[in-house]
N, C-alpha and C positions, 0 to 999 in steps of 0.2 A: 503505570505504563504497561502496555501489552505489546508483545513481539510476535510477528507473523512472518512466515515464509509463504510467498504467493507465487504460484506458477505450477505448471505441469512438468515440463522438461527444464526450462530455464527459470530458476528461482530468483525472486527479488525479496529483499528484507524490508518489511514495513514496521514502523513503530506507531502505536496509536495511544493517544492520551485518553485514558478511561473516563476522565471527567468531562472533556469537551467533545470527544469523538473525532478530533482532528488527527490526521495521520501524515507521516512523512515516509519516504522510501529512499533507500540508498542506491545510487546509480553506480554500478561497478565500473563502467566505462570511464567515467571522469572522477570517481571517488568523492562524490558529493551527495548531500542529502537534499531532497526536493519535496515540496508539498505533494501529498498523495491521497488526500481525503477522498476525492472523486473517483480515483482509480480503485481504491479499496471498496468503496460503496458500489461501484458498477459490478465488481466481481461478486459481491455478496448477493445482489439482487438480480444479476443477469440482465442488466440494462443494455439494450441495443438502440442507440439513438438513430440509427439508419431506418428503423421500422416506423411506419406511420403512427401518429398519436393514438389511433383507435385499434391498432394491431394487437392481437393477443400474444404476439411474440416480442413486444417492446420490453416487457418485464418478465423475468423468469426464463430467459432465453439461455439454455444450457451451453450454447456455442460461445457465449460471451463470458462464461464463468470459468475461472481457474481454481485449482485446489488451494485452499487456505489452511495452513497448519499453524496453530499457536505453539510458540516455543518459549523457552526461558531466556532471561537476559544473557546467561552464560552461553547458551547455544547460539544466540544472536551474535555475540562477540566472537565465538568460534567461527561462525559463517563469514564474518568480516575479516577475521584474522587480526583483530585489534580491539582494544577496549572502546566502549561507546562513551564518548566525551559529552557530558551534559551541556557544556558551553557551545560545542560544535552543533548540537541539534537544536539549540534554543532558537536560532535565527530562522531556519526553515519552518519550525512550528508556528512562528509568528507571521510568516509571509502569506500574502493572499494571491500571489501570482506564481507562475511556474509551469512546468510541463505537466499537464493533466492527462 
């Protein structure tokens, strides 16, 4: 499991399964985990879906990228203010829908 803080000013916590590449993120507003693989991927590659398919700005678009910082599990738990419960994160890791 890898732990990331994503964002420039407003940070979000992402957990990524190193074996599958699937990711979830914690929504501080409602205190729930959600599927976040696509969000993390878009940040890594700077994907801008509003650009035309043949646009040189569709991928690698810096305006679509936020800072990604890998952190430890302990730092992730400190960010949340609570322990990361394996049972709590199992369901969102297995979901295929959710806010992307």
